[in-house]
C-alpha positions as a Markdown table, in Angstrom:
| # | Residue | x | y | z |
|---|---|---|---|---|
| 1 | Unk | 75.2 | 114.8 | 93.9 |
| 2 | Unk | 73.6 | 112.6 | 96.4 |
| 3 | Unk | 73.0 | 114.1 | 99.9 |
| 4 | Unk | 72.7 | 111.5 | 102.6 |
| 5 | Unk | 69.7 | 111.7 | 105.0 |
| 6 | Unk | 68.9 | 109.4 | 108.0 |
| 7 | Unk | 66.2 | 111.6 | 109.6 |
| 8 | Unk | 63.4 | 109.3 | 108.3 |
| 9 | Unk | 65.0 | 106.5 | 110.2 |
| 10 | Unk | 65.1 | 108.6 | 113.4 |
| 11 | Unk | 61.4 | 109.6 | 112.9 |
| 12 | Unk | 60.5 | 105.9 | 112.4 |
| 13 | Unk | 62.2 | 105.0 | 115.7 |
| 14 | Unk | 60.4 | 107.8 | 117.5 |
| 15 | Unk | 57.1 | 106.6 | 116.1 |
| 16 | Unk | 57.8 | 103.1 | 117.3 |
| 17 | Unk | 58.5 | 104.4 | 120.8 |
| 18 | Unk | 55.3 | 106.4 | 120.8 |
| 19 | Unk | 53.3 | 103.4 | 119.8 |
| 20 | Unk | 54.8 | 101.3 | 122.6 |
| 21 | Unk | 54.1 | 104.0 | 125.1 |
| 22 | Unk | 50.4 | 104.0 | 124.0 |
| 23 | Unk | 49.9 | 100.2 | 124.6 |
| 24 | Unk | 48.1 | 99.5 | 127.9 |
| 25 | Unk | 49.5 | 95.9 | 128.1 |
| 26 | Unk | 53.2 | 97.0 | 127.9 |
| 27 | Unk | 54.8 | 97.3 | 131.4 |
| 28 | Unk | 55.6 | 100.9 | 132.3 |
| 29 | Unk | 59.3 | 100.2 | 132.6 |
| 30 | Unk | 59.4 | 98.8 | 129.0 |
| 31 | Unk | 57.4 | 101.5 | 127.3 |
| 32 | Unk | 60.4 | 103.6 | 126.2 |
| 33 | Unk | 63.2 | 101.9 | 124.4 |
| 34 | Unk | 66.8 | 103.1 | 124.0 |
| 35 | Unk | 67.0 | 103.0 | 120.2 |
| 36 | Unk | 70.6 | 103.5 | 119.0 |
| 37 | Unk | 71.3 | 105.8 | 116.1 |
| 38 | Unk | 71.9 | 103.7 | 113.0 |
| 39 | Unk | 75.2 | 103.7 | 111.2 |
| 40 | Unk | 75.2 | 104.7 | 107.5 |
| 41 | Unk | 77.3 | 103.6 | 104.6 |
| 42 | Unk | 80.6 | 105.4 | 104.2 |
| 43 | Unk | 81.4 | 107.6 | 101.2 |
| 44 | Unk | 85.1 | 107.5 | 100.3 |
| 45 | Unk | 87.5 | 110.4 | 99.8 |
| 46 | Unk | 90.5 | 110.2 | 97.5 |
| 47 | Unk | 93.1 | 112.9 | 97.9 |
| 48 | Unk | 95.2 | 112.9 | 94.8 |
| 49 | Unk | 98.6 | 114.7 | 95.1 |
| 50 | Unk | 99.3 | 115.8 | 91.5 |
| 51 | Unk | 101.3 | 118.3 | 89.5 |
| 52 | Unk | 101.3 | 119.7 | 86.0 |
| 53 | Unk | 104.9 | 118.6 | 85.4 |
| 54 | Unk | 104.1 | 115.0 | 86.6 |
| 55 | Unk | 104.0 | 112.8 | 83.5 |
| 56 | Unk | 102.3 | 109.9 | 85.2 |
| 57 | Unk | 99.6 | 112.1 | 87.0 |
| 58 | Unk | 97.2 | 111.9 | 84.0 |
| 59 | Unk | 97.2 | 108.1 | 84.4 |
| 60 | Unk | 96.4 | 108.5 | 88.1 |
| 61 | Unk | 93.5 | 110.8 | 87.2 |
| 62 | Unk | 92.2 | 108.3 | 84.7 |
| 63 | Unk | 92.3 | 105.7 | 87.5 |
| 64 | Unk | 90.2 | 107.9 | 89.7 |
| 65 | Unk | 87.6 | 108.3 | 87.0 |
| 66 | Unk | 87.4 | 104.6 | 86.6 |
| 67 | Unk | 86.9 | 104.1 | 90.3 |
| 68 | Unk | 84.2 | 106.7 | 90.4 |
| 69 | Unk | 82.4 | 105.0 | 87.5 |
| 70 | Unk | 82.7 | 101.6 | 89.2 |
| 71 | Unk | 81.1 | 102.8 | 92.5 |
| 72 | Unk | 79.2 | 105.9 | 91.5 |
| 73 | Unk | 80.0 | 109.6 | 91.8 |
| 74 | Unk | 78.0 | 109.8 | 95.0 |
| 75 | Unk | 80.1 | 107.1 | 96.7 |
| 76 | Unk | 83.6 | 108.2 | 95.8 |
| 77 | Unk | 84.7 | 111.9 | 96.0 |
| 78 | Unk | 88.1 | 112.8 | 94.7 |
| 79 | Unk | 90.0 | 116.1 | 95.1 |
| 80 | Unk | 93.1 | 116.8 | 93.0 |
| 81 | Unk | 95.7 | 118.6 | 95.2 |
| 82 | Unk | 98.4 | 120.3 | 93.2 |
| 83 | Unk | 101.4 | 120.4 | 95.4 |
| 84 | Unk | 105.0 | 119.3 | 95.6 |
| 85 | Unk | 107.9 | 119.7 | 93.2 |
| 86 | Unk | 105.9 | 118.9 | 90.0 |
| 87 | Unk | 103.5 | 121.8 | 90.8 |
| 88 | Unk | 106.3 | 124.2 | 90.2 |
| 89 | Unk | 108.4 | 125.3 | 87.2 |
| 90 | Unk | 112.0 | 124.3 | 86.9 |
| 91 | Unk | 112.9 | 127.6 | 88.5 |
| 92 | Unk | 110.7 | 126.9 | 91.5 |
| 93 | Unk | 107.8 | 129.2 | 90.6 |
| 94 | Unk | 104.5 | 127.7 | 91.7 |
| 95 | Unk | 101.9 | 127.2 | 89.0 |
| 96 | Unk | 98.4 | 128.6 | 89.3 |
| 97 | Unk | 96.8 | 125.3 | 90.2 |
| 98 | Unk | 98.9 | 124.9 | 93.4 |
| 99 | Unk | 97.8 | 126.3 | 96.7 |
| 100 | Unk | 99.3 | 127.0 | 100.1 |
| 101 | Unk | 96.9 | 124.4 | 101.6 |
| 102 | Unk | 98.0 | 121.8 | 99.0 |
| 103 | Unk | 101.6 | 122.3 | 99.9 |
| 104 | Unk | 100.8 | 121.9 | 103.6 |
| 105 | Unk | 98.9 | 118.7 | 103.0 |
| 106 | Unk | 101.6 | 117.3 | 100.8 |
| 107 | Unk | 104.3 | 118.0 | 103.5 |
| 108 | Unk | 102.2 | 116.8 | 106.4 |
| 109 | Unk | 101.4 | 113.5 | 104.6 |
| 110 | Unk | 105.1 | 112.9 | 104.1 |
| 111 | Unk | 104.8 | 112.5 | 100.3 |
| 112 | Unk | 108.0 | 112.2 | 98.4 |
| 113 | Unk | 106.9 | 111.5 | 94.9 |
| 114 | Unk | 103.9 | 112.0 | 92.5 |
| 115 | Unk | 101.4 | 110.7 | 91.7 |
| 116 | Unk | 100.6 | 109.5 | 95.2 |
| 117 | Unk | 97.5 | 109.9 | 97.3 |
| 118 | Unk | 95.4 | 108.9 | 100.3 |
| 119 | Unk | 92.1 | 107.0 | 100.5 |
| 120 | Unk | 90.2 | 108.3 | 103.6 |
| 121 | Unk | 93.5 | 109.4 | 105.0 |
| 122 | Unk | 94.5 | 105.9 | 105.8 |
| 123 | Unk | 98.1 | 106.4 | 104.7 |
| 124 | Unk | 99.8 | 107.2 | 101.5 |
| 125 | Unk | 99.5 | 104.8 | 98.5 |
| 126 | Unk | 100.3 | 104.8 | 94.8 |
| 127 | Unk | 97.4 | 104.9 | 92.4 |
| 128 | Unk | 97.5 | 101.2 | 91.5 |
| 129 | Unk | 96.5 | 100.5 | 95.1 |
| 130 | Unk | 93.6 | 103.1 | 95.2 |
| 131 | Unk | 90.9 | 100.7 | 93.8 |
| 132 | Unk | 91.5 | 98.1 | 96.5 |
| 133 | Unk | 91.7 | 100.7 | 99.2 |
| 134 | Unk | 88.4 | 102.2 | 98.1 |
| 135 | Unk | 86.9 | 98.7 | 98.0 |
| 136 | Unk | 87.9 | 98.2 | 101.6 |
| 137 | Unk | 86.7 | 101.5 | 102.8 |
| 138 | Unk | 83.4 | 101.6 | 101.0 |
| 139 | Unk | 82.2 | 98.5 | 102.8 |
| 140 | Unk | 82.5 | 100.1 | 106.2 |
| 141 | Unk | 79.8 | 101.9 | 108.0 |
| 142 | Unk | 80.2 | 105.3 | 109.7 |
| 143 | Unk | 78.3 | 106.9 | 112.6 |
| 144 | Unk | 78.5 | 110.3 | 110.9 |
| 145 | Unk | 76.0 | 111.7 | 108.4 |
| 146 | Unk | 76.7 | 115.0 | 106.5 |
| 147 | Unk | 73.9 | 117.0 | 104.9 |
| 148 | Unk | 75.4 | 119.7 | 102.8 |
| 149 | Unk | 74.0 | 122.7 | 100.9 |
| 150 | Unk | 75.7 | 125.6 | 99.2 |
| 151 | Unk | 74.2 | 128.8 | 97.8 |
| 152 | Unk | 76.0 | 130.9 | 95.2 |
| 153 | Unk | 74.9 | 134.6 | 95.0 |
| 154 | Unk | 76.5 | 135.9 | 91.9 |
| 155 | Unk | 75.1 | 139.5 | 92.4 |
| 156 | Unk | 76.7 | 139.7 | 95.9 |
| 157 | Unk | 79.7 | 137.6 | 94.9 |
| 158 | Unk | 79.2 | 135.3 | 98.0 |
| 159 | Unk | 79.1 | 131.6 | 98.6 |
| 160 | Unk | 77.1 | 130.3 | 101.6 |
| 161 | Unk | 77.7 | 126.8 | 102.9 |
| 162 | Unk | 75.3 | 125.1 | 105.3 |
| 163 | Unk | 76.6 | 121.9 | 106.9 |
| 164 | Unk | 74.5 | 119.7 | 109.1 |
| 165 | Unk | 76.2 | 116.9 | 111.0 |
| 166 | Unk | 74.5 | 114.0 | 112.9 |
| 167 | Unk | 76.3 | 111.2 | 114.7 |
| 168 | Unk | 75.3 | 107.8 | 116.1 |
| 169 | Unk | 78.1 | 108.0 | 118.6 |
| 170 | Unk | 79.7 | 110.6 | 120.8 |
| 171 | Unk | 82.7 | 112.1 | 119.0 |
| 172 | Unk | 85.3 | 114.4 | 120.5 |
| 173 | Unk | 88.4 | 115.5 | 118.8 |
| 174 | Unk | 86.9 | 115.4 | 115.3 |
| 175 | Unk | 87.3 | 118.1 | 112.7 |
| 176 | Unk | 85.1 | 119.4 | 109.9 |
| 177 | Unk | 86.9 | 120.4 | 106.8 |
| 178 | Unk | 85.3 | 122.5 | 104.0 |
| 179 | Unk | 87.1 | 122.7 | 100.6 |
| 180 | Unk | 86.3 | 124.8 | 97.6 |
| 181 | Unk | 86.9 | 122.6 | 94.4 |
| 182 | Unk | 86.8 | 123.6 | 90.8 |
| 183 | Unk | 86.1 | 121.2 | 87.9 |
| 184 | Unk | 86.9 | 121.6 | 84.2 |
| 185 | Unk | 90.0 | 123.8 | 84.6 |
| 186 | Unk | 91.9 | 124.1 | 81.3 |
| 187 | Unk | 95.7 | 124.4 | 81.8 |
| 188 | Unk | 98.8 | 122.7 | 80.5 |
| 189 | Unk | 99.8 | 119.2 | 81.6 |
| 190 | Unk | 102.7 | 117.0 | 80.8 |
| 191 | Unk | 101.7 | 113.6 | 79.5 |
| 192 | Unk | 103.1 | 110.1 | 79.9 |
| 193 | Unk | 104.8 | 110.3 | 76.5 |
| 194 | Unk | 106.7 | 113.4 | 77.5 |
| 195 | Unk | 104.6 | 115.8 | 75.4 |
| 196 | Unk | 102.6 | 118.8 | 76.8 |
| 197 | Unk | 98.9 | 119.3 | 76.3 |
| 198 | Unk | 98.2 | 123.1 | 76.7 |
| 199 | Unk | 94.4 | 122.4 | 76.6 |
| 200 | Unk | 94.3 | 119.6 | 79.2 |
| 201 | Unk | 91.2 | 119.6 | 81.3 |
| 202 | Unk | 91.9 | 119.2 | 85.1 |
| 203 | Unk | 89.1 | 117.8 | 87.2 |
| 204 | Unk | 88.1 | 118.4 | 90.9 |
| 205 | Unk | 91.0 | 120.8 | 91.6 |
| 206 | Unk | 91.4 | 122.0 | 95.2 |
| 207 | Unk | 91.1 | 125.8 | 95.2 |
| 208 | Unk | 91.0 | 126.7 | 98.9 |
| 209 | Unk | 90.1 | 125.6 | 102.4 |
| 210 | Unk | 87.0 | 127.5 | 103.4 |
| 211 | Unk | 87.4 | 127.0 | 107.2 |
| 212 | Unk | 91.1 | 126.9 | 107.7 |
| 213 | Unk | 93.9 | 124.7 | 106.4 |
| 214 | Unk | 93.0 | 121.9 | 108.9 |
| 215 | Unk | 89.3 | 122.7 | 109.3 |
| 216 | Unk | 87.5 | 123.4 | 112.6 |
| 217 | Unk | 86.9 | 121.4 | 115.7 |
| 218 | Unk | 83.5 | 119.8 | 116.1 |
| 219 | Unk | 82.1 | 117.9 | 119.1 |
| 220 | Unk | 79.2 | 115.5 | 118.2 |
| 221 | Unk | 76.8 | 113.9 | 120.6 |
| 222 | Unk | 74.5 | 110.9 | 119.8 |
| 223 | Unk | 71.4 | 112.1 | 118.0 |
| 224 | Unk | 72.1 | 115.8 | 118.4 |
| 225 | Unk | 72.3 | 117.7 | 115.1 |
| 226 | Unk | 75.1 | 120.2 | 114.7 |
| 227 | Unk | 74.5 | 122.9 | 112.0 |
| 228 | Unk | 77.2 | 125.2 | 110.9 |
| 229 | Unk | 77.0 | 128.1 | 108.4 |
| 230 | Unk | 79.8 | 129.8 | 106.6 |
| 231 | Unk | 79.7 | 132.6 | 104.1 |
| 232 | Unk | 82.7 | 133.6 | 102.0 |
| 233 | Unk | 83.4 | 136.2 | 99.4 |
| 234 | Unk | 84.4 | 134.8 | 96.1 |
| 235 | Unk | 86.6 | 137.8 | 95.5 |
| 236 | Unk | 89.0 | 136.2 | 98.0 |
| 237 | Unk | 89.6 | 133.3 | 95.7 |
| 238 | Unk | 91.2 | 134.9 | 92.6 |
| 239 | Unk | 92.5 | 131.5 | 91.4 |
| 240 | Unk | 89.0 | 130.3 | 90.5 |
| 241 | Unk | 88.5 | 130.5 | 86.8 |
| 242 | Unk | 84.8 | 129.8 | 86.5 |
| 243 | Unk | 82.4 | 130.1 | 89.5 |
| 244 | Unk | 79.9 | 127.9 | 87.7 |
| 245 | Unk | 82.2 | 124.9 | 87.9 |
| 246 | Unk | 82.6 | 125.1 | 91.7 |
| 247 | Unk | 81.6 | 122.5 | 94.3 |
| 248 | Unk | 82.1 | 122.3 | 98.0 |
| 249 | Unk | 83.5 | 119.2 | 99.6 |
| 250 | Unk | 82.9 | 118.6 | 103.3 |
| 251 | Unk | 84.4 | 115.8 | 105.4 |
| 252 | Unk | 84.7 | 114.9 | 109.1 |
| 253 | Unk | 88.0 | 113.4 | 110.2 |
| 254 | Unk | 90.0 | 112.4 | 113.2 |
| 255 | Unk | 93.6 | 111.3 | 113.7 |
| 256 | Unk | 92.4 | 107.8 | 112.5 |
| 257 | Unk | 91.2 | 109.0 | 109.2 |
| 258 | Unk | 88.1 | 110.3 | 107.4 |
| 259 | Unk | 84.7 | 109.3 | 108.9 |
| 260 | Unk | 82.5 | 110.7 | 106.2 |
| 261 | Unk | 82.6 | 113.0 | 103.2 |
| 262 | Unk | 80.0 | 114.8 | 101.0 |
| 263 | Unk | 80.0 | 117.1 | 98.0 |
| 264 | Unk | 77.5 | 119.6 | 96.7 |
| 265 | Unk | 77.3 | 121.9 | 93.7 |
| 266 | Unk | 76.1 | 125.4 | 94.7 |
| 267 | Unk | 72.4 | 126.0 | 94.1 |
| 268 | Unk | 71.8 | 122.4 | 93.3 |
| 269 | Unk | 68.5 | 121.1 | 94.8 |
| 270 | Unk | 69.0 | 118.8 | 97.7 |
| 271 | Unk | 67.7 | 115.2 | 97.4 |
| 272 | Unk | 65.0 | 114.4 | 99.8 |
C-alpha cells in the first residue's frame, strides 16, 4: 500500500533557498524566501457500519470494492465496523466481529439502520451516496501527510507501529487514530435473498483501536515532523483470527472530519 512522502519537495525548497542565498546579485533581504509547505492529495476513509444479520450489507461491501477499484486501493481506505443491532443475535448476544469501539462509533454517529456509513466523517450516508461523496473528497487537498510503518514480531508476539506526521499548517485540536484491521475473515453472513453463507469472507474488519477509542491528541506545527511509536501485544487481541491478514489504519481528524488517512501491512517495505 502506498505510503505518502513529501520530504523530497521540502528538500527541493531548501535547495532553492540555499541557491538564492549564494547569489551575490540578490539583495540581502531577498535571499531567504518563506516557502510554504505544499498541500498533498487527500486519501479517503470510508467507515462502513455493518452486521452479520444485515441482509443488504454485502451489497454495501460490494459498492466499497467497486469504489476502491475505480480510484485505487491507495486512494480509498475502507474499514468495516461491525456494530448496532445486526451485529448481535436475536437474543442480543454480540457476534465475534463486533467490538466495544464499533458500538461506540455507531452510537456517536447517530446511526439508526444498516448498512450506513461515513466518508471522511462528513456525516452519515447510505451506500448509494458513497461514490459521489468519495468523488468530492478525493479532489480536495490536505495539509497533513502520514508516513506509516508497522513491524510484526511473531516470536515476541508484538506489533510496533511508527507514525510520522507532517503538516503544512498549524493544527491544534486534532487527533490521531490507530486501528487494527483484519482482512479475509471467514464468518457467517446473511445475504440479500435471505439465505446465510457460513463461509462468507469479510474484508477490512475493525478489530481494535490501538491508541484508545477516540485516538490521541496531536498538535502539529508547520514543517515540524511529529513521530509517534506504539508497541502492543497481540495477545491482547484475542478476536484476531490470522495475524498475517492484519493491517494498521492511521488517520488524523478534527471535529470537521478526517484530514488524511493511511494504511500499511506489517513488515511491508515502505515505498520511497
